[in-house]
ROSE-47698 format. One record per residue (C-alpha): x, y, z. Coordinates in steps of 0.1 Angstrom, whole numbers, plus 5000, padded with zeros to 4 digits. Example, Ala and Ser with C-alpha at 12.3 -4.5 7.8 and 13.67 -1.06 7.14 Angstrom:
2
512349555078/513749895071/
//
This chain:
105
957139527071/960239317076/963439447061/966439237068/969139507072/971939257079/971439097045/971839437027/975039567013/976539897024/975440056991/971939936996/971840057032/973140407021/970440416994/967840317019/969040587044/968840847016/965340737008/964340747045/965841097049/963941227018/960641067031/961141217065/961641557050/958541527029/956541397059/957641697080/956641947053/953241777048/952641777086/953642147088/951142227061/948442027078/949142197111/949042537095/945742457078/944242327110/945342647129/943942867101/940642677102/940442707140/941143077139/938543127111/935842957133/936243247157/936343507129/940043577129/942943507105/946043347119/948043657112/945643857134/946143627163/949943617161/951043957147/954643897157/954843637130/955843827098/955643607067/958543667044/959244017056/962844107061/963644377086/965444687073/969144747075/970444757111/971145097125/974745217126/976445197159/980045287149/981345547125/984745587109/986145927121/988345947090/985445887067/981945947082/980245767054/981645437066/979545297094/979144957110/976044817129/978144587151/976744287134/978744057112/982444077104/984244387116/985244627087/988944687081/988745047094/987644917128/990644677129/992944967118/991545207144/991844947172/995444857161/996345227163/995245237199/991645357196/988945197218/985745067202/983745307223/985645597206/983945497173/980445487186/977845707168/
//
């Protein structure tokens, strides 16, 4: 296949790039499916499912809510797991001189 890239306009090159990116994405998805099917077939030959061989892989399951690590002393219903953005009450407590360890559950 001989494409003369130097003869193409910028617009044509961008379109070609977009088409190549889409084709690469499709090829990756296709190869992933094929790899998964091959792995499932290989596991089945030994009498196992793929999930039985790799139980740490949980398909589509979300873990529960993270456990609270910090509690607001002024309002015990307000807690924070330590993940994500700090709630305002944490900022307020730290500004007023409290240490983060003072708020631990």
